[in-house]
Backbone bond lengths (Angstrom), bond angles and torsions (degrees), N, CA, C in turn:
res aa  C-N    CA-C-N  psi(-1)  N-CA   C-N-CA  omega(-1)  CA-C   N-CA-C  phi
1 M - - - 1.448 - - 1.527 108.20 -
2 S 1.311 116.19 135.29 1.460 119.42 -178.18 1.522 110.59 -74.08
3 K 1.325 114.94 159.24 1.455 120.80 -179.55 1.525 111.19 -62.42
4 N 1.349 116.84 -36.33 1.457 120.85 179.51 1.519 112.40 -62.53
5 V 1.343 116.79 -41.94 1.462 120.58 179.49 1.518 109.43 -63.37
6 K 1.342 117.73 -44.87 1.465 121.03 178.80 1.529 110.49 -61.44
7 K 1.343 117.01 -40.63 1.459 121.16 -179.90 1.525 109.94 -62.38
8 I 1.337 116.68 -43.12 1.461 121.25 178.26 1.526 109.66 -63.12
9 D 1.361 117.61 -43.57 1.462 121.37 178.36 1.522 111.37 -57.70
10 I 1.324 116.92 -44.76 1.465 121.70 179.84 1.533 109.99 -61.71
11 F 1.325 116.76 -47.23 1.466 120.15 179.66 1.531 110.66 -63.57
12 N 1.344 117.43 -39.63 1.471 120.80 177.96 1.523 111.46 -65.13
13 K 1.338 117.03 -40.85 1.459 120.38 177.87 1.528 110.31 -61.38
14 L 1.321 116.52 -43.67 1.464 120.63 179.09 1.529 110.54 -63.54
15 R 1.312 116.83 -50.90 1.473 120.32 -176.98 1.527 111.58 -63.67
16 S 1.355 117.21 -40.75 1.470 119.64 -179.86 1.528 111.19 -70.06
17 S 1.325 116.77 -14.53 1.465 121.91 176.50 1.524 111.18 -93.74
18 G 1.337 116.12 2.87 1.461 120.30 179.90 1.516 113.01 78.56
19 L 1.334 116.82 20.38 1.464 121.01 -176.81 1.523 111.22 -112.03
20 R 1.320 115.78 137.53 1.475 119.78 171.25 1.522 107.31 -72.34
21 P 1.328 117.50 139.95 1.472 120.06 -178.96 1.534 112.77 -78.28
22 T 1.345 116.06 73.62 1.457 120.07 175.87 1.539 108.50 -74.67
23 K 1.312 116.16 165.17 1.475 121.10 -179.26 1.533 110.86 -55.79
24 Q 1.326 116.37 -45.56 1.468 119.75 -178.32 1.525 111.99 -65.57
25 R 1.324 117.18 -43.70 1.465 120.08 -179.75 1.526 111.37 -65.90
26 V 1.337 116.55 -38.10 1.466 120.08 176.89 1.521 109.66 -61.93
27 E 1.330 117.26 -42.72 1.472 120.28 178.48 1.525 111.66 -63.03
28 I 1.328 116.72 -42.52 1.467 120.45 178.50 1.529 109.39 -62.50
29 A 1.320 116.81 -46.59 1.473 121.41 -178.93 1.523 111.14 -62.44
30 K 1.318 117.37 -43.35 1.467 120.19 178.38 1.526 110.12 -61.06
31 Y 1.328 116.12 -43.50 1.461 119.80 -178.67 1.536 110.65 -62.93
32 L 1.328 116.95 -37.81 1.462 120.49 -178.38 1.524 113.31 -76.54
33 F 1.324 117.07 -41.68 1.456 119.91 -166.27 1.530 115.48 -108.52
34 E 1.308 118.95 -16.20 1.463 119.86 179.33 1.525 109.62 -94.50
35 R 1.315 114.53 70.21 1.470 121.57 -178.99 1.513 108.67 -149.92
36 E 1.314 115.48 158.22 1.462 121.42 -177.05 1.531 111.85 -77.74
37 K 1.335 116.87 -41.62 1.460 121.05 -173.00 1.521 111.38 -104.57
38 T 1.313 114.51 162.00 1.459 121.65 173.38 1.525 109.08 -58.25
39 F 1.314 116.26 145.35 1.453 121.33 -178.99 1.523 108.44 -124.60
40 H 1.332 116.27 124.60 1.463 123.08 176.00 1.520 107.25 -109.66
41 F 1.324 116.90 137.67 1.468 119.39 -177.40 1.519 110.77 -160.57
42 T 1.319 115.01 159.50 1.461 121.68 167.36 1.527 105.64 -103.04
43 V 1.316 116.87 163.83 1.470 119.39 177.92 1.529 109.45 -59.30
44 E 1.328 116.69 -40.26 1.471 120.87 -178.83 1.523 111.49 -66.36
45 S 1.331 117.61 -42.75 1.466 119.23 -179.96 1.527 110.45 -68.04
46 L 1.336 117.62 -35.81 1.466 120.85 177.05 1.530 109.96 -64.20
47 D 1.312 116.86 -40.56 1.466 121.22 177.49 1.532 110.61 -57.39
48 K 1.333 116.39 -47.01 1.477 120.62 179.96 1.531 111.53 -65.11
49 L 1.333 116.99 -41.48 1.467 120.74 179.69 1.526 111.47 -65.49
50 L 1.317 117.20 -42.52 1.466 120.53 179.00 1.528 110.76 -64.21
51 E 1.320 116.06 -37.25 1.466 121.06 178.28 1.529 110.93 -60.24
52 K 1.359 116.03 -39.55 1.467 121.26 -179.45 1.523 112.44 -77.82
53 K 1.337 117.33 -38.33 1.463 121.78 -168.08 1.519 115.39 -94.87
54 T 1.320 118.20 -15.38 1.467 119.50 -178.00 1.526 109.93 -124.93
55 T 1.311 114.71 164.14 1.467 119.27 179.31 1.519 111.16 -91.83
56 S 1.330 117.38 -13.34 1.466 121.46 -178.69 1.526 110.75 -78.29
57 K 1.311 114.51 156.08 1.466 121.42 172.62 1.522 107.15 -102.47
58 F 1.327 116.70 135.21 1.453 121.68 -178.34 1.521 109.67 -121.63
59 A 1.323 116.38 131.99 1.460 120.10 170.96 1.525 106.92 -73.04
60 L 1.322 116.67 139.97 1.459 120.71 179.13 1.533 109.96 -56.65
61 A 1.327 117.41 -36.08 1.472 121.24 178.89 1.526 111.32 -63.07
62 T 1.322 117.97 -36.39 1.472 121.71 178.30 1.520 109.66 -64.86
63 I 1.329 116.33 -44.76 1.463 120.75 179.18 1.528 109.40 -63.08
64 Y 1.321 116.21 -49.15 1.469 121.89 -179.36 1.528 110.77 -56.98
65 N 1.325 117.11 -50.81 1.467 121.14 -177.34 1.523 111.62 -64.81
66 T 1.331 117.13 -39.05 1.465 121.12 179.80 1.525 110.27 -66.28
67 V 1.325 117.15 -46.88 1.467 121.91 179.81 1.530 110.24 -60.69
68 H 1.324 117.49 -45.63 1.464 120.16 -179.24 1.530 112.07 -67.94
69 A 1.314 117.75 -33.77 1.474 120.15 175.39 1.528 110.26 -65.97
70 F 1.343 117.40 -40.63 1.464 120.74 176.25 1.536 110.55 -63.17
71 K 1.327 116.30 -41.14 1.472 120.31 179.21 1.525 109.89 -63.61
72 D 1.327 116.85 -47.28 1.466 120.90 -178.56 1.529 111.70 -62.27
73 A 1.333 117.26 -29.21 1.463 121.60 179.84 1.532 112.10 -86.74
74 G 1.340 117.69 -3.62 1.458 120.95 177.62 1.521 114.89 89.08
75 H 1.337 117.95 11.75 1.472 120.67 179.15 1.525 112.72 -88.16
76 L 1.333 116.75 -16.03 1.467 122.69 177.17 1.524 107.41 -135.13
77 S 1.327 116.14 150.49 1.457 118.78 170.98 1.528 108.09 -109.67
78 E 1.307 115.22 156.69 1.459 121.98 -178.23 1.518 108.30 -108.17
79 V 1.322 116.35 131.79 1.460 121.91 -179.17 1.521 107.33 -125.24
80 E 1.343 115.63 115.88 1.464 120.03 178.62 1.510 109.13 -91.99
81 V 1.320 116.39 132.27 1.462 121.43 178.86 1.524 107.82 -104.37
82 R 1.330 114.63 98.23 1.476 122.19 177.62 1.519 113.36 47.69
83 G 1.298 117.73 38.09 1.455 121.65 177.08 1.518 114.49 66.74
84 K 1.339 117.17 5.23 1.458 120.80 -177.78 1.521 111.55 -94.23
85 K 1.313 115.79 -47.99 1.460 121.40 -174.05 1.509 109.35 -130.57
86 T 1.316 115.26 145.99 1.457 119.98 173.88 1.517 108.18 -111.81
87 Y 1.320 114.63 120.55 1.456 121.48 175.96 1.519 108.37 -103.42
88 F 1.306 115.38 156.61 1.455 121.78 172.59 1.518 106.73 -118.82
89 D 1.329 115.42 150.78 1.457 121.94 -171.47 1.519 108.33 -134.13
90 T 1.329 116.55 128.71 1.463 119.97 178.07 1.523 111.66 -76.39
91 N 1.333 117.69 -11.70 1.456 122.06 176.00 1.530 107.49 -90.47
92 V 1.328 117.17 106.76 1.463 120.49 -176.57 1.534 112.92 -96.88
93 S 1.348 116.99 3.07 1.466 119.65 176.83 1.531 108.84 -76.02
94 D 1.349 116.68 163.45 1.464 120.16 176.40 1.521 108.17 -68.61
95 H 1.324 116.09 122.84 1.453 121.31 177.22 1.525 108.63 -159.53
96 H 1.309 116.30 177.89 1.459 122.67 -174.91 1.528 108.66 -119.91
97 H 1.359 115.70 174.89 1.463 119.24 -177.01 1.525 113.04 -139.62
98 F 1.323 114.11 145.55 1.458 122.31 158.82 1.524 105.00 -91.00
99 Y 1.341 116.55 148.22 1.465 119.93 173.01 1.516 108.56 -127.46
100 D 1.323 115.47 119.66 1.465 122.63 176.84 1.524 106.70 -97.55
101 S 1.342 116.62 99.77 1.471 120.38 -175.35 1.528 112.50 -69.50
102 E 1.330 117.25 -26.97 1.468 119.33 -179.84 1.530 111.57 -68.99
103 N 1.327 116.53 -33.01 1.465 120.83 179.08 1.526 112.80 -107.59
104 S 1.345 116.95 5.52 1.468 122.28 -176.95 1.523 110.85 48.06
105 E 1.338 115.76 52.18 1.459 120.57 -174.29 1.522 111.37 -126.55
106 L 1.335 115.65 132.30 1.456 122.46 171.93 1.520 108.45 -96.21
107 I 1.332 116.44 139.86 1.459 121.55 179.47 1.526 106.93 -130.24
108 D 1.314 116.92 128.62 1.465 121.09 -178.71 1.522 112.26 -66.98
109 I 1.326 114.74 145.16 1.454 123.52 168.68 1.528 104.98 -123.75
110 D 1.304 117.23 124.53 1.461 121.51 179.12 1.526 109.61 -60.45
111 A 1.314 116.94 139.91 1.466 121.59 -179.20 1.535 111.66 -57.12
112 N 1.330 117.67 -31.13 1.465 121.14 -179.50 1.526 113.17 -72.69
113 E 1.320 117.77 -12.75 1.468 121.68 -177.99 1.531 112.41 -83.92
114 I 1.321 116.69 -10.34 1.459 121.55 -177.86 1.524 107.54 -115.74
115 L 1.313 116.60 131.36 1.455 121.34 176.94 1.528 107.79 -111.35
116 I 1.308 116.35 115.55 1.464 121.27 178.59 1.521 106.82 -106.06
117 Q 1.325 115.77 117.77 1.456 119.53 -175.55 1.518 113.14 -93.00
118 K 1.318 117.07 -28.23 1.454 118.85 -178.12 1.519 109.85 -153.22
119 I 1.320 115.64 134.67 1.467 119.93 172.51 1.529 107.82 -129.49
120 P 1.309 117.24 149.21 1.472 119.56 -178.46 1.530 111.17 -70.06
121 K 1.331 114.70 159.02 1.459 120.32 174.65 1.525 108.56 -68.36
122 A 1.318 115.69 146.77 1.469 120.15 176.64 1.526 109.34 -68.70
123 P 1.328 117.55 149.73 1.476 120.01 176.77 1.538 110.42 -58.81
124 N 1.316 116.11 158.54 1.464 121.10 -179.81 1.525 111.52 -51.59
125 G 1.323 115.02 134.35 1.464 120.29 177.71 1.519 113.99 82.77
126 K 1.315 117.67 0.14 1.471 121.34 -178.39 1.520 109.85 -119.80
127 K 1.353 115.04 153.59 1.461 121.36 173.93 1.520 107.91 -123.03
128 I 1.308 117.01 148.49 1.462 121.07 176.31 1.523 107.67 -76.85
129 K 1.308 115.93 122.37 1.470 122.09 179.93 1.528 110.19 -80.14
130 N 1.320 116.22 -48.59 1.461 121.99 176.70 1.525 108.26 -164.21
131 V 1.311 116.05 168.68 1.461 121.57 177.35 1.519 106.64 -122.63
132 E 1.331 114.60 124.56 1.460 119.16 178.49 1.518 108.86 -123.55
133 V 1.326 115.85 127.33 1.457 121.26 175.54 1.518 107.32 -92.69
134 F 1.327 114.68 131.69 1.456 122.13 -176.63 1.518 106.69 -125.05
135 I 1.336 117.96 112.95 1.467 121.48 -176.45 1.525 108.89 -110.53
136 N 1.340 115.13 118.40 1.458 120.39 178.86 1.521 110.11 -82.52
137 L 1.321 116.24 138.45 1.464 122.89 -178.51 1.522 110.58 -111.17
138 K 1.333 116.06 155.56 1.464 121.33 169.65 1.529 107.87 -144.90
139 N 1.316 116.35 162.24 1.478 120.05 178.55 1.510 109.83 -78.26
């Protein structure tokens, strides 16, 4: 993919998220989306990574607002780990996760790797939005 196409994608992601493409937001978007593999992160871990990998300084509020705007626009999914931590995932397709609590790491599991034979009916007045399998790991 040419650099121009990626640049257009980044600007489109920002604009479709309701964000002006400022220098800082473009850097955040490039860091999140210009990569080969899925990226899982918390706002705090992204802040630390950006501090190491870029020359720009980012306010935590800028990172938080940018990440949440991307999530609201459907460019990131949110994964809650037992109500303790909120991770964001660049893979927005339906899939499952391993969670390594010792390394605070989420690892994707392809949806085709899990076979669900039966799920209960949703309570009255509710619909099932999606089913996510979450497998906790230990050493």
